[in-house]
Structure formats: C-alpha cells, structure tokens
C-alpha positions, 0 to 999 in steps of 0.5 A: 523623846519618842524612843519608846515607840521603837519598842512597840510590837506594832507601828504607831500608825495603826493607833492612828488608824484605830482612832480614825476608825472609831471616829468614822464609825460613830460619825456614820450615825448621821449619814444617809444609811443611818438616817434612812432608818429615822426618815419615816418615824421622824416624818410621820411623828412631826407631820413632815414630808419626806422631802422636808426631812431629806432636804436637811440631809442635803443641806448638811452634806453640801455644807460639809463639802463647802467646808472641806477645802478649809479643813483639808488645808488645816489637816495638812498644817495642823494634823488631826489632834485638835480638829478631830476631838473638837469636831466630835465634841461639837457634833455630840452637842448638836446631836443632843439638840436634834433630839429635842426638835419639834419644828423644821427650823430647829432640826435644820439648825442642829442637824445641818452643821452636825452633818457638815462637821461629820463629813469633814472632821469625823469621817471625811478629809481629816481622818483620811488625811491623818492615815494618808500621812502615816502610810505609803506602801500600806496606804490603800489597806489603811484607808480601806480600814478607815472607810470600812468603819463608816458602813460598819458604823451604819450597819450597827447603828441602823440596827441600834436605831431601829431598836431605840425607835421601837422602844423609845422613839426616834429622839433617843437615837440622837441622844445616844449618839451624842453621848457616845461621841463625847465618851469614845472619840474626844478623849482617845483622839486628844491623847493618841492622834499625831500629825505625821510619823516624822514628828515622832522620829518615825517614817511611813509604814514604820520602815525604820526610825530617822537617823541622827543625820535626818536621813531615812528609808523614805529619803532613799525612796525619794531618789527612786524612779517609782517614788511617790511625788507629792504634787502641789494643789495648783499643779494638780488642779491643772490636770485632767486626771483630777477632774475625771476623778471628781466627775466620776465619783460625784456621779457615784455618790449621787446614785449610791447616796440616794439609794442608801438613804431611801432603801428602807422606805423603798423596801417597806413600800414594796411590802417588806416589813420595817424590821426586815428592811432595816436588816437589809440596810444593815447588810448593805452597810456590812458588805460595804465595809467588807468591800472597802477593806477588800478593794483596798487590799486588792488596790495594793496589787492591781491597778486601782483605776481598773478596779474602781471602774469594774466596781462601779459597773457592777454596782449599776447592775445591782441597781437594776436588780434592786428595781425587781425586788419583791421578797425579803430574800431577794432584797437581802441578796441585792443589798449585799451585792450593792453594798460590796460594789457601791458602798465599798467603792468609797475607798477608790477615790481616796486611794487614787488621789493619794497614789496619783498626787502624793501625801504632803498636800493630800488634805488640800487636794482631796479637800477640793474634790470633797465639795463636789462629792458631798454635794452629790451625796446630799443631792442624791437623797433629795432627787430621790425624794422629789421623784417619789413625791412626784411619781409615787415610786422610786423606779424612774429615779433608780433607773437614772441612778443606774445610768449614772453609775455606768458613766462614772465607771467610764470616767474613772477608767479614763483617769490615768496617772498624770504623766508630766510631773509638775515643776519644783 
C-alpha cells in the first residue's frame, strides 16, 4: 500500500516534522512570549491589573500540565493524526471567542482551555511524541527543529501582534490566530500525520523498509549493546534520574517563562519604547529557535547532560546582565544571549527523556513530566506579576530566577543515564 514512499527523495518522517513545526509555530501565539506583547494593551484597555491577566496564563498552563499525562498516553496509542487537527480546530474557535471578551471570566473561559490544549496538542507532548516515534539517530535534530518552531513562532507572531495592536487593537491578535489555525494546521495535519514509520512499512530514520519477514535494521539494532531500550512508565518512575530531570527543568521553566512573559513590560518600565521592547522580545525568540536547533545538533555528538547543564548556567548569567539593562543596544544583546541559552534549552528535556527511556512509552513518560514543567511555566509569570505589584519592579524576582537557573543546571548535571535496565 505504501510502496510509493520508498521512491520519495526524502524520508517521510520529515513531513511529520514539518506538520509538527507548523503546529508548534502557530501554537506559540498563546504562549508567554506572544502574550507578553498583549499584556499591557489588554490590561489597560479593560482596566485589569497585570496579576489578573497573568493568572489566566498561569491557569491555562497548569491545566495543560494536568492534561499532559492523559494526552501523552493517547499519543502513544493513537498517534497525532486525530489529536493534533482536533486540537487546532478547538483552539482556533477559543481564540476567536477570546477576541470578544470584556470581563475577566470571559477571558478565562476562552484563554485557559485554549492555552491548555496548545501546551499538549499543538506544541507539547503530542507533536514531540510524533517526532520521537519517527526518528532514532536523528531524533535530537528532529526534536530540535520542532521545538525551534515554538520560539520562531513567538518571534514572528510577537511582531505581528505589535503591528495588529497598533492598527486594530489587541482583539485582532486572537482573531487572526484562530483563522490561521483552522487553515494551516487542521487540514495538513489530517492529511499527512501518521503514528509510526512501522505503520507505513518504514523504520525510524528511513534506514530501510521492513522485509517480507518483518525484520529490519531496527530489529538488528535491538540486538546491539548500545541499542535503545524502551522503558515502561512504571519502571521509569522508580528511577532518580527521571525526578532529577523533572526538578531541574521545572526550575528552568519557572525562571525562563516568567522572564519571557514580562520582558516587554520590564523593558518599557526601564524607558525603552514599546516597539524596541517588542523587537528585543522577538530577538529573544529568534535566538531561542536557533538555540534549539544548534543544541539539538550538538546533542547528537556531545553528552546531552553536560550540554544542558552548561546552557542553564549561561542563562543564569544572562539574567544577571538583564538586570543591568538601561539602553536598547544592551537590551538586544542580553535578549539574544538569554534566548540562545534559556529559550533554546527546551530541547534538552525532551532529548534526555527520549535518549534515556526510549520511544515506545515516550508519550506516557514525558506526559508525567509535563504537569510539573507546565505548572512551572504558569507560575513563573504569576510570581513575577505578584513581585511587581508588591515591589513596583522586577529586580528582586529576577535575582531569584537567576538562582533557580543555577540550581537547575546542577540537577541536570546529576541526572545520569539509569544504569540498571528494568525487567522484561
């Protein structure tokens, strides 16, 4: 049935990557960075405090974490072909609803579930699991490309949002996003996505098709000492490695998410114009996209644990430099450094989990990690908003975030590959 796939000039898995990247790109329209551009205009227009607006981001992100284990298991069992298009259609409808809100409860009712579905179905466990299932040797690179699409989407959409806000108001940002999701994700996802290469007579990385007897290069690899072993969820939960990874990257996402969401507000409070502040945010996102790809490429060649720890320590240094920003040029330089080191670090959590625990239960295992990291991603903006409302500035909370990144780097460094394989 799928003999024509063998004549394609490229491995079909790269089509899976392309759809996942497009989904993640547009899903970024509701994340901390893009919403950071909407924060002030929305709050000022509706008379809300920054805490009220930030709490919606927190609630949506935490709800996404709560749903992640459920969708992670579904991604392992069903694949992305139904989950991703259905998620895009639902989020598109909710984005349109958010464009018509006038009261906090209306905004929460539209944004919170939309953000939760984005974090799981469009840019989280579902597309990442899809890519993990299609690759082995090139998995870090493929994951890096998908995760690169999130900050790239933030970079582009934050500038688009700024333009729309200046010319049409903040409501137009949600309207445009909803329409794009319906047109660019729902249809391609339904047509192109598949669960695993074996379902189409292929093997991960496109090494060679399955033989008539059902054997393949992948089968041969399973007989080698260095072959990937796929852990079951209950076995992975008993390892200290998994919990070190979760703890380290939860601290990372609290700090990076909190700073990203409040970056434009912080820079404008420091006297930098809104347009230049949005440009710095866009640069942060662009360099984060580049960082995800570069770190993913390096992870195919260098120990991912050491690379992750190094990136986290460098991001802590970038936060210290951010606290001294006084001029646009300095802001742009720090935004670029923080993007490469902090935003670009998102690839490490997924690559480490896939490399240490395998692909067959990747959705379930990463789904367990997601509630902690999504809670962190949601709490970061709220912590920063509360600190600002209490102190009138972000300096103290940014110092705390820098310390969190140092601790995160130490925990990731300690997260060695589990030495004892689980039983059959």
